[in-house]
matplotlib code that plots the C-alpha trace (Angstrom):
import matplotlib.pyplot as plt

x = [0.0, 1.3, 2.1, 1.2, -2.2, -3.4, -3.9, -2.7, 0.2, -0.5, 0.8, 0.8, -2.2, -1.6, -1.7, 1.3, 3.4, 4.4, 8.1, 8.8, 9.8, 12.4, 14.0, 14.0, 15.7, 18.1, 17.1, 16.5, 17.8, 15.7, 16.0, 14.8, 12.0, 10.8, 10.9, 9.1, 6.5, 5.8, 5.6, 3.2, 0.9, 0.8, -0.1, -2.9, -4.3, -4.2, -6.1, -8.7, -9.1, -10.3, -13.3, -13.7, -13.7, -17.1, -18.5, -16.9, -14.2, -10.4, -7.9, -4.4, -1.5, -0.8, 2.9, 3.1, 1.2, -2.5, -4.8, -6.9, -10.3, -11.8, -15.0, -15.6, -17.3, -14.1, -15.0, -12.3, -11.7, -8.5, -8.3, -6.1, -5.6, -7.4, -9.5, -11.4, -11.7, -14.9, -17.2, -15.8, -16.2, -19.9, -20.4, -18.7, -20.6, -23.8, -24.8, -23.8, -20.9, -21.8, -18.7, -20.9, -23.0, -23.3, -22.4, -19.2, -18.2, -18.7, -16.7, -13.8, -14.0, -13.6, -10.5, -8.8, -8.4, -7.3]
y = [0.0, 3.5, 5.3, 8.7, 8.1, 4.9, 3.0, -0.4, -0.2, -2.5, -3.4, -0.7, -0.7, -2.4, 1.1, 2.1, -1.0, -0.3, 0.3, -2.2, -5.1, -2.8, -2.1, -5.8, -6.6, -3.7, -2.0, 1.3, 2.5, 3.1, 6.9, 6.5, 4.4, 7.0, 9.7, 7.6, 6.5, 10.0, 11.3, 8.5, 9.2, 12.9, 12.0, 9.7, 12.4, 14.9, 12.4, 11.7, 15.5, 15.8, 13.7, 14.9, 18.6, 18.0, 17.1, 19.9, 17.7, 17.7, 15.0, 15.8, 13.4, 13.5, 12.9, 10.0, 7.8, 8.7, 11.0, 13.9, 14.4, 17.8, 19.6, 23.3, 23.6, 22.8, 19.3, 16.6, 13.0, 10.9, 8.2, 5.2, 4.5, 4.8, 1.8, 3.8, 7.0, 6.7, 5.5, 8.4, 10.9, 9.9, 10.4, 13.8, 14.9, 13.7, 11.8, 8.9, 9.7, 8.4, 8.0, 7.9, 11.0, 13.0, 16.3, 14.7, 13.3, 16.7, 18.3, 15.8, 16.2, 20.0, 19.5, 17.5, 20.7, 23.0]
z = [0.0, -0.8, 2.4, 1.0, -0.7, 1.1, -2.2, -3.2, -5.6, -8.5, -11.9, -14.6, -16.9, -20.2, -21.9, -19.9, -20.7, -24.3, -23.6, -20.8, -23.2, -24.8, -21.4, -20.5, -23.8, -23.2, -26.4, -24.5, -21.1, -18.1, -18.7, -22.3, -21.0, -18.5, -21.2, -23.8, -21.3, -20.2, -23.8, -24.6, -21.6, -22.6, -26.2, -25.0, -22.8, -25.7, -27.9, -25.1, -24.6, -28.2, -27.3, -23.7, -24.7, -26.5, -23.1, -21.2, -19.6, -19.5, -18.7, -17.4, -16.6, -12.9, -12.3, -14.8, -12.4, -12.6, -14.5, -13.3, -14.9, -14.5, -15.6, -16.1, -12.7, -10.9, -9.9, -10.5, -10.0, -9.9, -12.6, -12.0, -15.7, -19.0, -18.3, -15.7, -17.7, -19.6, -16.7, -14.6, -17.4, -17.8, -14.1, -14.1, -17.3, -15.8, -19.0, -21.3, -23.5, -27.0, -29.2, -32.3, -31.5, -34.7, -33.0, -31.6, -34.9, -36.6, -33.9, -34.3, -38.1, -37.8, -35.6, -38.4, -40.4, -37.7]

ax = plt.figure().add_subplot(projection="3d")
ax.plot(x, y, z, "-o")
ax.set_aspect("equal")
plt.show()
């Protein structure tokens, strides 16, 4: 259990494990691993934010370990990993998040050309 936050420390989510094999096989150093992992987390948060913005939400990486999901009213929730993002986002938005909603798809399409 983590002494500071009182949570069990578990294995990294599969979405955070992309570079671990490269370290084990000594193709990249531990420092390169940390840099690549952090860059990849920030990229995933940026992509998620394209969808979340449509619902008035924002996702930020929190120290490379967790994510912080916020709404425009100042409410926030800590997300362990991307596996828990969408259910928490629906709770925070107060509605179902439909990935095929026509308004969302139009919004994403318009972002392609910005």
